[in-house]
N, C-alpha and C positions, 0 to 999 in steps of 0.2 A: 766180235764175240764177247759178251759180258756174262760172267758167271758169279754166283754167290758162293764164294769159297768158305764162308763160315760154316755152311752145311757140311762141306767136305772135311773141314777140320774136326767137327763133332764126330763124323763117321770114323775117322782114323783114330782119334784120341779121346773121345768121350769127355771133352772139356767144354763144349759149346753147343747149344741148341739154336737152330735158326728161329727167329721170331716170326710170328704169323705174317705172311705176305712179303717177306723180304729178309735182308741180312740182319744179323744181330747188331744192336746199336752200341753195345758196350764192348770194350776190348777184353779178350779172354786172358787168362793166365794159364800157361801150358806147363805142366809138370811131368809130362811123359812124351815119349817119341816112339813112333811105330814105323819101321821101314816100309817103303812101297812094295807091292807084290813083285815077285820075280817075273821078269819080262817087261816091266814098265820102262819106257824110254823117254828121254827128254832131248831137245835140241836147243842150243843156245848160240848166240852170236857174240863174239868178243871183238871189240875195237881197241887196238893197242897202239901205244907209241913208246919210243925209247926202249928201256930195258925189258919191256914186256914182249917185244918182237912185233910180228906182223899180225894183221887182222886174221881171224880164223873163225870158222863155224865148228862147234863141238857137239858130238852126240854121246850121250851117256845112257847105259842100260843096266838096270838092276839084275844081277845074275845070282846064282845060288851062293849061299854062305861059304866062306873059306875058313881055314884054320890060321890063327895068328898067335904064335907063342903059346900054343896049347889051349886056346879058347876060340869060340866061334867069332867070326867077324862078318859084318855085312859087306858085300862086294859089289862095286859099281865099275863096269867095264867102260873104258874110253878108247879113243884111237891110239893112245900112247901107252896104255897099260891098265892098271887096276887101282882104284881107290878103296881102301879098307876103312870101315867105320865101326865104332863100338855099337853093339846091338841095343844097349840100354838108353843111350842119349844121342847117337848119331855123330859123336865127335870123331875127328879124323885120327887114325892110327898110323897109316903109312900109305905111300904110293909104291906100287910094284911096276917094274918094267915089263915089256912084252914077253920076256923069258920067265916071268914069275918071281924074279928076285927083287928084294927091296931096293928102292932107289932113294927114297926120302922117308925118314921116320920122325914122329913127333913125341916129345916127352915134356909135360903130360900130353895126352891126346888134345888136339886143337879143335876149338869150336865153342858153342854156346854153353853157358852154365844154366842148368835147369833148377828150379822153375824159371820161366821167362815171361815177362809181362811189361807193360809200360811202367817205367820207373826202375826197372832192373838195372843193375850194374855189376861189373866184376873186373878184377885186375889180378893177373898172376904171371909168374915167370914162365917162360916158354923156351924150349930147345927144339931146333929143327936141324936134323943131321942129314947131309947129303953124302950117301954112302959111296957114290962114284968118285967124289973128291976127298972124302974123309974129313970134311970140314963141318963144324957144328956152329950154328948161329944161335946165340943166346940173347934173349930180349924180353922185355916186359910188354904184355898185351892187355889193354884195358878197353872195355866196351860199355856203352850205355844204350838204353832202349827208350828214346824220347817220345815215340809215337806209334800208334796202330792206325794205319791209313790205307786208302785205296791207291793202288799203283797199276798203271796200264802199260803192258808190254805187248809185243806181237801175239803172244799166246792167249791174251785176254786181260780182263780186269779182275784184280784180286784184292782181298783185305790182307794186309801184311804188316808185320812189325818192321819198323825202321831201326836198324842197329848201327850205331856209329862207333868206330873203333880207332884206336891209335896204338902204334907200337914204338918202343924206344929205338927200334932199328931204323926209324925214319919213314914210316908209311902212315897214311890215313885211309880208312876204308869205310864205306857206307854200304850196307846190305839191306835189301827188302826181302823178307823171308816169311813164309807161312808154313806151319808144321806139316801140312798135307802135300806140299809141293817141294820137290828137290830136283836139281840144285837151286841156287838162288833165283828168285824171280828177276832181280835186277841188282847190279852192284856197280860201285865206282871205287877204284883204288888209285891212289896217288903215291908214288915213291919220290921222296925228296932227293936232292943231289948228294946227300950223305948216306943214302941207303947202300948196303953192301953190293947190291946188284946194279946200282946206278939209277938215275932218274927215269921216270916213265909213268904212263897212265894206262888204265884198263877199264873199259866199260862193258858190262855184260848184260844182255837181255834174253829172256826165255822166248824162243821162237815157237816151239810146239810142245804141248803137254797133252796126254790122253785125257779125254773127258770122262 
């Protein structure tokens, strides 16, 4: 299955129009984010080693907005709980457990800096707090966007930004993302031997996405 995802991006974000007869030839610059409609579901495969644990298939569903510290938050339901995102830009606020209580929080919210386009880069301090252990991991997270390219996964072929990130905690991550599809189309994460959680690798691919 091959799809021209530039048209989908324009529909969601009004940032790109498909060229006559095919996908747009130039890379877009995205300065806004729109959550997928409630009820949208994605399925992805994770292949893990070391500190990431065992291979797993994950399902994510966009559910109705929730309250987070007095403000609306986009809610994504998973098998292990709920991911909350900022409505304005999709950055991660927190993970909630099955009981609805926060398990992990991010300060500032974790994710991409907008606008995003080829040549974009950002670096900022980040805190991730595990409320079950009371421990906070502080690190610097920096990313660059070197390319806008086609990527093929079991869900189809997409036009996507390649985002390459490094953290001072000892990890390297590459993500292939397009604003109209969530979660990541494809990702590869490598934790080095000095990472607080230990060494390991994780590769994720999108298996199914609604047309």
